[in-house]
C-alpha positions in Angstrom: -7.0 6.2 -0.8 -9.1 8.6 1.3 -7.7 11.0 4.4 -8.4 13.3 6.9 -5.5 15.9 6.6 -4.6 18.9 8.5 -2.4 21.9 6.6 -0.1 23.8 8.6 1.7 27.0 8.4 5.3 27.1 8.5 5.7 28.3 12.0 3.2 25.0 13.6 5.2 22.9 11.3 8.5 23.8 13.3 6.7 23.4 16.4 5.3 19.7 15.7 8.4 18.6 14.3 10.3 19.2 17.4 7.6 18.1 19.6 7.7 14.8 18.3 9.9 13.1 20.6 7.7 10.0 21.0 9.1 7.0 18.9 11.9 8.5 17.9 14.6 6.4 16.0 18.5 7.1 16.4 19.4 9.4 13.5 22.1 8.8 11.0 25.4 10.4 11.5 26.4 12.4 8.5 25.7 11.5 4.7 27.7 8.4 2.9 29.4 10.0 0.1 29.3 6.4 -1.6 25.6 5.9 -0.8 25.1 9.2 -2.4 27.0 8.0 -5.1 25.4 4.9 -5.6 21.6 6.2 -5.2 22.4 9.3 -7.8 23.9 6.9 -10.6 22.2 3.4 -10.1 20.0 2.6 -13.1 16.8 1.5 -12.0 15.2 -1.0 -14.2 12.1 1.6 -15.4 11.0 -0.9 -17.8 10.2 -3.9 -15.3 8.1 -0.6 -13.3 6.1 -0.1 -16.9 5.7 -3.5 -17.1 4.1 -4.1 -13.9 2.3 -0.8 -13.7 0.8 -2.0 -17.0 -0.6 -5.1 -15.5 -1.5 -3.1 -12.2 -3.5 -0.5 -14.2 -5.4 -2.8 -16.6 -8.6 -2.7 -14.2 -9.9 -2.4 -11.0 -8.8 -4.8 -8.3 -10.7 -3.4 -4.6 -10.0 -5.8 -1.4 -11.7 -8.8 -1.6 -12.4 -8.9 -5.2 -11.4 -11.9 -8.0 -9.1 -9.7 -10.0 -7.1 -8.7 -6.1 -6.5 -12.4 -5.6 -5.0 -13.1 -8.9 -2.8 -9.6 -8.7 -1.9 -10.8 -5.5 -0.2 -14.2 -7.1 1.2 -12.2 -9.6 3.0 -9.8 -7.4 4.3 -12.8 -5.7 5.9 -14.2 -9.1 7.5 -11.1 -9.9 9.4 -11.0 -6.5 10.4 -14.6 -6.9 11.4 -13.5 -10.3 14.3 -11.0 -8.7 15.3 -13.5 -5.9 12.9 -12.4 -3.1 11.6 -14.9 -0.7 8.1 -14.4 -1.2 5.4 -15.0 1.5 1.4 -14.6 0.9 -0.9 -13.5 4.2 -4.4 -13.7 4.0 -6.6 -12.1 6.4 -10.3 -11.9 6.9 -11.5 -8.0 6.6 -15.2 -7.0 8.0 -16.2 -4.1 5.8 -19.0 -1.6 6.3 -22.3 -2.9 4.1 -22.3 0.3 1.5 -26.1 -0.2 1.4 -26.6 1.1 5.1 -24.8 4.3 4.3 -27.8 5.6 2.7 -30.5 3.5 4.3 -29.5 2.4 7.8 -32.6 0.8 8.3 -32.3 -1.6 5.6 -32.6 -5.1 5.9 -29.2 -5.6 5.5 -26.2 -7.2 6.8 -23.9 -4.5 8.9 -20.6 -5.5 7.5 -19.2 -8.0 4.6 -16.6 -10.4 4.5 -13.8 -9.8 2.6 -10.3 -11.8 2.1 -7.5 -9.7 1.7 -3.9 -10.9 1.0 -0.9 -9.1 1.9 2.2 -9.8 0.1 5.8 -10.0 1.7 9.3 -10.3 0.2 12.3 -10.7 2.1 15.8 -9.8 0.4 17.8 -11.6 2.9 15.4 -14.5 4.7 18.0 -15.1 7.4 18.3 -11.8 8.3 18.4 -10.9 12.5 16.7 -7.4 11.8 14.8 -5.6 8.9 13.6 -2.3 7.5 10.2 -2.3 6.1 9.7 -1.1 2.6 5.7 -0.6 2.0 3.3 0.2 -0.7 -0.8 -0.7 -0.6 -1.8 -2.2 -4.2 -5.4 -2.0 -3.3 -7.2 0.0 -5.8 -10.1 1.9 -4.1 -14.1 0.4 -4.5 -15.9 2.7 -6.4 -19.6 2.0 -7.6 -20.1 4.4 -10.4 -16.6 4.9 -12.0 -14.0 2.4 -13.6 -10.9 3.4 -11.1 -7.9 1.6 -12.1 -5.7 3.1 -9.8 -2.6 3.6 -11.3 -1.1 6.1 -9.6 -3.0 5.2 -6.0 -1.4 2.4 -5.7 0.3 1.3 -9.0 2.6 3.7 -9.0 4.7 2.8 -5.8 3.6 -1.0 -6.1 5.5 -1.2 -9.2 8.3 1.1 -8.2 9.0 -1.2 -5.3 10.4 -4.1 -7.6 13.3 -1.9 -9.3 13.9 -0.8 -5.5 13.9 -4.3 -4.3 16.9 -4.4 -7.4 18.7 -1.8 -6.0 18.4 -2.7 -2.8 19.7 -6.1 -3.2 22.6 -4.9 -5.7 24.1 -2.5 -2.9 27.5 -4.3 -2.5 28.2 -3.1 0.9 27.6 -5.1 4.3 24.7 -3.9 6.0 23.3 -4.7 9.4 19.7 -5.4 8.3 17.9 -6.9 5.4 14.6 -5.4 4.1 11.3 -7.0 4.1 8.8 -5.9 1.0 5.2 -5.5 1.7 2.4 -4.7 -0.7 -0.5 -4.4 1.9 -4.0 -4.9 0.6 -7.3 -3.0 2.1 -5.7 0.2 2.6 -9.0 2.5 0.7 -11.9 2.5 2.6 -14.4 0.2 1.0 -17.1 3.4 1.9 -16.5 6.4 -0.3 -14.6 8.3 3.0 -12.2 7.3 5.1 -14.1 8.1 8.3 -17.2 7.1 7.1 -17.2 3.6 9.1 -16.6 5.3 12.1 -18.7 8.6 11.8 -21.5 7.7 9.3 -22.1 4.2 9.0 -24.3 1.8 11.7 -21.1 -0.1 12.2 -18.8 2.5 13.6 -16.0 0.5 12.7 -12.6 1.6 11.1 -13.0 1.3 7.4 -9.2 1.5 6.2 -5.5 0.1 6.9 -6.9 -3.4 6.8 -3.7 -5.2 5.6 -0.9 -2.7 7.8 -3.0 -3.1 10.8 -3.2 -7.0 10.4 0.3 -7.0 10.1 1.1 -4.2 13.0 -1.0 -6.2 15.2 0.7 -9.5 14.3 4.1 -7.9 15.5 5.4 -9.4 19.0 8.1 -8.3 21.5 11.3 -10.3 20.3 12.1 -11.6 23.7 11.2 -11.4 27.3 12.0 -7.8 29.2 12.8 -6.5 25.4 10.7 -3.8 23.8 12.0 -4.6 20.5 9.4 -5.9 18.0 9.6 -8.9 15.9 7.7 -10.1 12.5 6.0 -13.4 13.4 8.3 -16.9 13.0 6.5 -17.6 9.9 8.1 -14.4 8.1 11.5 -14.8 9.7 11.2 -13.5 12.8 13.2 -10.5 12.8 13.3 -7.8 14.4 11.6 -4.3 12.8 13.7 -1.6 12.8 11.1 0.6 11.1 9.1 1.4 7.9 9.7 3.3 5.2 6.1 3.6 3.2 5.9 4.8 -0.8 2.0 5.8 -2.0 1.1 8.2 -5.3 4.5 8.7 -6.3 3.5 8.9 -10.0 2.1 12.4 -10.9 4.3 14.8 -13.1 6.1 17.3 -10.8 6.5 14.7 -7.8 6.0 16.9 -4.8 6.4 15.0 -1.8 4.4 16.3 1.2 6.2 16.6 4.4 3.6 14.3 6.8 3.6 15.2 10.4 2.3 11.1 10.9 6.0 10.6 9.9 8.8 10.4 12.4 10.7 13.9 12.6 14.0 12.4 12.1 13.7 10.3 9.5 11.8 13.2 7.8 14.7 15.5 7.9 16.8 12.9 7.2 14.9 12.5 4.0 15.1 16.5 3.3 18.8 16.5 3.4 19.2 13.5 0.9 16.4 15.3 -1.3 18.9 18.1 -1.3 22.2 16.0 -1.3 21.0 14.3 -4.4 19.5 17.5 -5.9 16.1 15.7 -6.6 13.9 19.0 -4.9 11.1 16.5 -4.7 10.1 17.1 -1.4 7.0 20.0 -1.1 7.0 22.8 1.5 3.3 21.7 2.5 3.1 20.1 5.8 0.2 17.7 6.3 -0.9 14.9 8.9 -1.4 12.0 6.3 -3.2 8.9 7.3 -1.7 6.0 5.4 -0.6 2.6 6.3 2.2 3.5 8.6 -0.2 4.9 11.0 -0.6 1.3 12.8 3.2 0.7 13.0 3.8 4.4 14.3 1.0 3.0 17.2 3.4 0.3 18.1 5.8 2.9 18.7 8.1 2.1 15.8 9.5 4.8 13.5 8.4 5.4 9.9 8.4 7.5 7.2 5.8 8.4 4.4 6.8 9.3 0.9 3.6 10.3 -0.4 2.6 13.2 -2.9 -0.5 14.5 -1.5 0.0 17.7 -3.8 -1.4 16.8 -7.2 -5.1 15.2 -6.2 -6.3 16.2 -9.8 -7.0 12.4 -10.5 -7.6 11.2 -6.9 -10.2 8.6 -6.3 -11.8 10.3 -9.8 -11.8 8.7 -13.3 -8.7 9.0 -15.0 -6.3 7.7 -12.9 -4.7 5.7 -16.1 -1.6 4.1 -16.8 -0.7 6.9 -19.3 -0.9 9.7 -16.5 1.6 8.4 -14.6 4.9 9.7 -14.8 8.0 7.2 -14.6 10.4 9.9 -14.2 8.3 10.9 -10.9 8.9 7.4 -10.3 12.1 7.1 -10.5 13.1 10.0 -8.5 11.2 9.1 -5.7 13.1 5.6 -5.9 16.2 7.3 -5.5 15.2 9.4 -2.6 14.0 6.2 -1.2 16.9 3.7 -1.6 18.9 6.7 -0.3 17.1 6.8 2.8 17.2 2.7 3.3 21.0 2.9 2.6 21.5 5.7 5.1 19.3 4.2 7.9 20.8 0.9 7.4 24.5 1.3 7.5 26.7 0.1 10.1 27.2 2.6 12.7 30.5 3.8 13.5 32.2 2.1 17.0 
C-alpha cells in the first residue's frame, strides 16, 4: 500500500487522541480474565496460515488481474472449509491509465476499467449485528518488478483464517457475530497513493476501491435510526465497527498508533497489548490512510492494526514468503482476538 502519513511527537499524540470525539464507540468496561486466558493460550492454526500465505505469495495478483480473480475463488473456498458463510461481491473500478502519468497528452483513455472482487465470510449469517474484520488481499500493480506482496497483503489475509477459527471456537455467548472481509483494490494503481488526485488528468481517488465500495453500500438500518447495516444480500446485520489488519508479518512487529483509528479502540488495544505481554504496539504516532478510512467517514468506529514502521521491503522487490515472520502474525492475531472478544462481550445490566 502507498499512503500519505504524518508523524507526530508525544505531546501532539496526546492532544489528538483527546480530541477524537467524533465517531467514538462505547469503551469496554474492564478487561475480562476469561478472554485474556483464551487469547493467550489459544492454539492458532499457523500451519493453515503458512499454507495460505504460500499460495497468496506465489505471484503478483493486482486488482483486475486474472490471478486476482482466481485468488478470490481460492479465499472463498478456504472460508467454506472453516464453516464460514461466504459471499463474493464483484465491483467495477475505473483506475487512472498509467500511460497518462508520464504523457498527459497521449491519445489514450483517461481511465481503465477493472473488475474487483471483495470476499466476505460470516461466522453467523443470522446474527443481528456484526463486527467487521478486514484485510486487503490485492498486491500492488508494479510495472518493473515482480511484487508478490507476502507481507503487504499476504500476511494479514492469511492470518484472517486462523483468526476466524479462533472467534468461532469461543464458547461464550456474544451479542454479535463477525463478518470477515478480504478487500480488493486497496492499493493505488499508479505508483503513489495520491497520484490519481494530484498528478494524473483523471483527478480521481486511486486507492481503497473495495472498501469504498462496501462502505457506500451500508444503509440506515431503520427509519429514524442512525445505525448502519450491511446489504440484505450479505445478511443485513447492523455494523458495529471494523478491526483492520495489514502488514503484520515483519520480524519484531511494531504496530503503529494510527491516528485515523478510533481513539478508544486504540486505547483498548494498548491495554490488551500490555495485559497479554505482547509488547507489539510501538510508540510512533502516524495517521495512516487505509481501508478503515471509508468506514470512519460513515461514522463507524474502526482500528487499523498495521506495522508501518518496518518498510524495508514495502513496494520493492523482495516482499516474498521467505521474509515473513509467522511469530509476528501469531502475536497480531492474539491481540486482534482479545480486542474483538472484548468489544463483543455482553455488557453488564
